[in-house]
C-alpha positions as CSV (number, residue, x, y, z in Angstrom):
1,M,-58.9,-18.8,3.3
2,R,-57.0,-16.7,5.9
3,K,-56.3,-19.9,8.0
4,L,-55.0,-21.7,4.9
5,T,-52.8,-18.7,3.9
6,G,-51.4,-18.6,7.4
7,L,-50.7,-22.3,7.4
8,L,-48.9,-22.1,4.1
9,L,-46.7,-19.3,5.4
10,V,-45.7,-21.2,8.4
11,V,-44.8,-24.3,6.3
12,A,-42.8,-22.1,3.9
13,L,-40.8,-20.6,6.8
14,L,-40.1,-24.1,8.1
15,V,-38.8,-25.5,4.8
16,L,-37.0,-22.5,3.2
17,P,-33.3,-22.2,4.0
18,V,-32.2,-19.2,5.9
19,A,-29.4,-17.3,4.3
20,P,-26.5,-16.0,6.5
21,V,-26.8,-12.4,7.4
22,W,-23.8,-10.2,6.9
23,G,-22.9,-7.7,9.6
24,S,-22.9,-4.0,9.2
25,S,-19.1,-3.9,8.8
26,V,-16.7,-6.1,6.9
27,T,-15.1,-7.0,10.3
28,D,-18.3,-8.9,11.0
29,S,-18.2,-12.4,9.6
30,I,-21.0,-14.7,8.6
31,Y,-19.2,-17.1,11.0
32,R,-20.2,-15.9,14.5
33,L,-17.7,-16.5,17.2
34,P,-19.2,-18.0,20.4
35,Q,-18.7,-16.3,23.6
36,P,-15.4,-17.1,25.3
37,G,-15.7,-20.1,27.6
38,V,-18.7,-21.6,25.8
39,P,-18.1,-25.4,25.2
40,F,-18.1,-26.6,21.7
41,T,-17.5,-30.0,20.0
42,Q,-16.2,-29.0,16.6
43,P,-14.3,-26.1,15.0
44,V,-16.4,-23.0,14.1
45,G,-16.1,-21.6,10.5
46,P,-14.2,-23.0,7.6
47,F,-10.9,-23.7,9.2
48,T,-9.9,-26.3,11.8
49,D,-6.9,-24.5,13.3
50,I,-8.2,-21.0,14.4
51,S,-10.1,-22.4,17.4
52,T,-9.3,-25.3,19.8
53,L,-10.9,-26.9,22.8
54,K,-9.0,-26.7,26.0
55,D,-10.5,-27.9,29.3
56,G,-13.9,-27.8,27.7
57,K,-13.6,-24.1,26.7
58,V,-13.1,-22.3,23.4
59,V,-9.6,-21.0,22.8
60,W,-9.4,-18.7,19.7
61,H,-6.5,-17.6,17.7
62,W,-5.8,-13.9,18.4
63,A,-6.7,-13.0,14.7
64,A,-9.7,-15.4,14.4
65,S,-12.2,-12.6,13.8
66,E,-10.2,-11.0,11.1
67,V,-9.4,-14.4,9.4
68,L,-13.1,-15.2,9.3
69,A,-14.0,-11.7,8.0
70,A,-11.3,-11.9,5.3
71,Y,-12.6,-15.4,4.3
72,S,-16.2,-14.2,4.3
73,A,-15.1,-11.3,2.0
74,G,-13.6,-13.8,-0.4
75,L,-10.0,-12.5,0.1
76,I,-8.3,-15.5,1.7
77,K,-8.4,-19.2,1.2
78,G,-7.2,-22.2,3.3
79,Y,-5.6,-25.4,2.5
80,P,-7.2,-28.7,1.2
81,D,-6.8,-30.2,4.7
82,G,-9.1,-27.6,6.2
83,T,-6.5,-25.6,7.9
84,F,-5.6,-21.9,7.5
85,R,-2.1,-22.1,9.2
86,P,-2.3,-18.6,10.7
87,E,1.2,-18.5,12.0
88,A,2.9,-19.7,8.8
89,S,4.6,-17.1,6.7
90,I,2.9,-15.8,3.6
91,T,4.7,-15.5,0.3
92,V,4.8,-12.4,-1.9
93,Q,2.8,-14.1,-4.6
94,E,0.1,-15.2,-2.1
95,F,-0.1,-11.6,-0.7
96,T,-0.2,-10.3,-4.2
97,A,-3.1,-12.6,-5.2
98,I,-5.1,-11.3,-2.2
99,A,-4.4,-7.8,-3.3
100,I,-5.7,-8.5,-6.7
101,R,-8.9,-10.0,-5.1
102,F,-9.1,-6.9,-2.9
103,L,-9.1,-4.8,-6.0
104,G,-11.8,-6.9,-7.6
105,L,-9.6,-7.9,-10.5
106,E,-9.4,-11.7,-10.1
107,K,-12.0,-12.5,-12.8
108,S,-10.3,-10.2,-15.3
109,L,-6.9,-12.0,-15.0
110,D,-5.4,-13.4,-18.2
111,P,-4.7,-17.2,-17.7
112,A,-2.2,-17.0,-20.5
113,A,-0.3,-14.1,-19.0
114,T,3.5,-14.2,-18.8
115,L,5.8,-12.5,-16.4
116,P,8.0,-9.5,-17.3
117,A,11.7,-9.9,-17.0
118,G,13.0,-10.0,-13.4
119,Y,9.9,-11.6,-11.9
120,K,9.5,-15.1,-10.6
121,A,6.3,-16.9,-9.6
122,D,4.7,-20.3,-9.4
123,A,2.5,-21.1,-12.3
124,W,-0.8,-20.6,-10.4
125,A,0.3,-17.1,-9.4
126,V,1.6,-15.8,-12.7
127,P,-1.7,-14.1,-13.8
128,A,-2.0,-12.2,-10.5
129,V,1.7,-11.3,-10.3
130,A,1.7,-10.1,-14.0
131,K,-1.3,-7.9,-13.3
132,A,0.3,-6.5,-10.2
133,A,3.4,-5.7,-12.1
134,A,1.4,-4.0,-14.9
135,L,-0.4,-1.9,-12.3
136,G,2.9,-0.9,-10.6
137,L,2.0,-2.6,-7.4
138,L,5.1,-4.8,-7.3
139,G,8.6,-4.3,-8.6
140,R,10.9,-7.0,-9.9
141,A,10.9,-9.8,-7.3
142,D,11.1,-13.5,-6.6
143,T,7.5,-13.7,-5.4
144,T,7.9,-17.3,-4.2
145,K,9.7,-16.0,-1.2
146,P,8.0,-14.9,2.1
147,I,6.9,-11.3,2.2
148,T,8.3,-8.7,4.6
149,R,6.4,-6.1,6.5
150,E,7.9,-3.3,4.4
151,L,7.0,-4.9,1.0
152,A,3.5,-5.7,2.3
153,A,3.1,-2.1,3.3
154,S,4.1,-1.1,-0.2
155,I,1.8,-3.4,-2.1
156,L,-1.3,-2.7,0.1
157,G,-0.6,1.0,0.2
158,K,-0.5,1.2,-3.6
159,S,-3.6,-1.0,-3.8
160,L,-5.4,1.6,-1.7
161,G,-4.1,4.4,-3.8
162,L,-2.3,6.0,-0.9
163,Q,0.3,8.7,-1.6
164,P,3.8,8.2,-0.4
165,N,4.4,10.0,2.9
166,S,7.9,11.3,3.8
167,D,7.1,12.6,7.2
168,P,9.5,11.5,10.0
169,L,8.6,8.1,11.4
170,P,8.7,7.5,15.2
171,F,10.5,4.2,15.0
172,K,14.1,3.8,16.1
173,D,14.8,1.5,13.2
174,T,13.4,3.8,10.5
175,A,16.9,3.8,8.9
176,S,16.6,0.1,8.1
177,I,13.5,0.6,5.9
178,Q,14.5,0.4,2.3
179,S,14.3,3.7,0.5
180,S,12.0,2.2,-2.2
181,Y,9.4,1.3,0.5
182,R,9.9,4.2,2.9
183,G,7.1,6.4,1.4
184,M,4.5,3.7,1.5
185,V,5.4,2.6,5.0
186,G,4.9,6.2,6.0
187,A,1.6,6.3,4.2
188,M,0.4,3.1,5.9
189,V,1.5,4.3,9.3
190,K,-0.2,7.7,8.8
191,A,-3.4,5.9,7.8
192,K,-3.1,3.8,10.9
193,L,-3.2,0.6,8.8
194,M,0.2,-0.5,10.2
195,V,1.8,0.2,13.6
196,G,5.0,-0.5,15.2
197,F,6.0,-2.7,18.2
198,T,6.0,-1.9,21.8
199,D,9.8,-1.4,21.7
200,N,9.3,1.5,19.2
201,T,10.5,-0.5,16.2
202,F,8.8,-1.2,12.9
203,R,10.9,-4.3,12.0
204,P,10.6,-3.8,8.2
205,G,12.4,-7.0,7.4
206,N,10.3,-9.2,9.6
207,L,8.2,-11.8,7.7
208,L,4.5,-11.4,7.7
209,T,2.3,-14.3,8.8
210,R,-0.9,-15.4,7.2
211,A,-2.9,-14.1,10.2
212,Q,-1.2,-10.7,10.0
213,A,-2.0,-10.5,6.3
214,A,-5.7,-11.2,7.1
215,V,-5.7,-8.4,9.7
216,L,-4.1,-5.9,7.2
217,F,-6.6,-6.6,4.5
218,V,-9.6,-6.4,6.9
219,R,-8.2,-3.0,8.0
220,A,-7.9,-2.0,4.4
221,L,-11.5,-3.1,3.7
222,N,-12.6,-0.8,6.5
223,Y,-10.3,2.1,5.6
224,G,-12.2,5.4,5.1
225,K,-15.5,4.1,6.5
């Protein structure tokens, strides 16, 4: 009987699928990155454009780990052609949709929602933008346009429940930050969720890329842990 039980256990282990194991932190992805320099014959993970093969070695996009972590957490999505397009700009409505997923509110969205006056969004994004507007995450805006660093700071800071911070900022272009975003930029910097550039600028009007958005949301997922 013991031999039969042992045999059945072995068979079960051979035929049962093994579920992916999540890491101890949200920065760990169910998609494990191979060691640098390890040859591979196909892209790793869900996207075809965050890793390439060069001279028989893996070359990863600088934000590959965060992109895969954000995907594993259900925050970001790719395109039908299998790409993520990490260096493409991300629109306000796309960033807002991720923020709504981050808050766990995607399933509660009203598909029949309409936008308040002063907002613009593509049809697919209307429920998320309407919810963000109702929550005070986003002021009147054309959300089809690319998002800037200062607006991203404002939306994500509010999503995290951060309080505006008016302490002096160390950036030499602080004066170029719009007053309506200044407090949340300060809060995000104080929380070490956003940093400046090596030339001591914040560049509030710079457009955020999809890769940078993934990095911000992974930092947000880890915030306070």
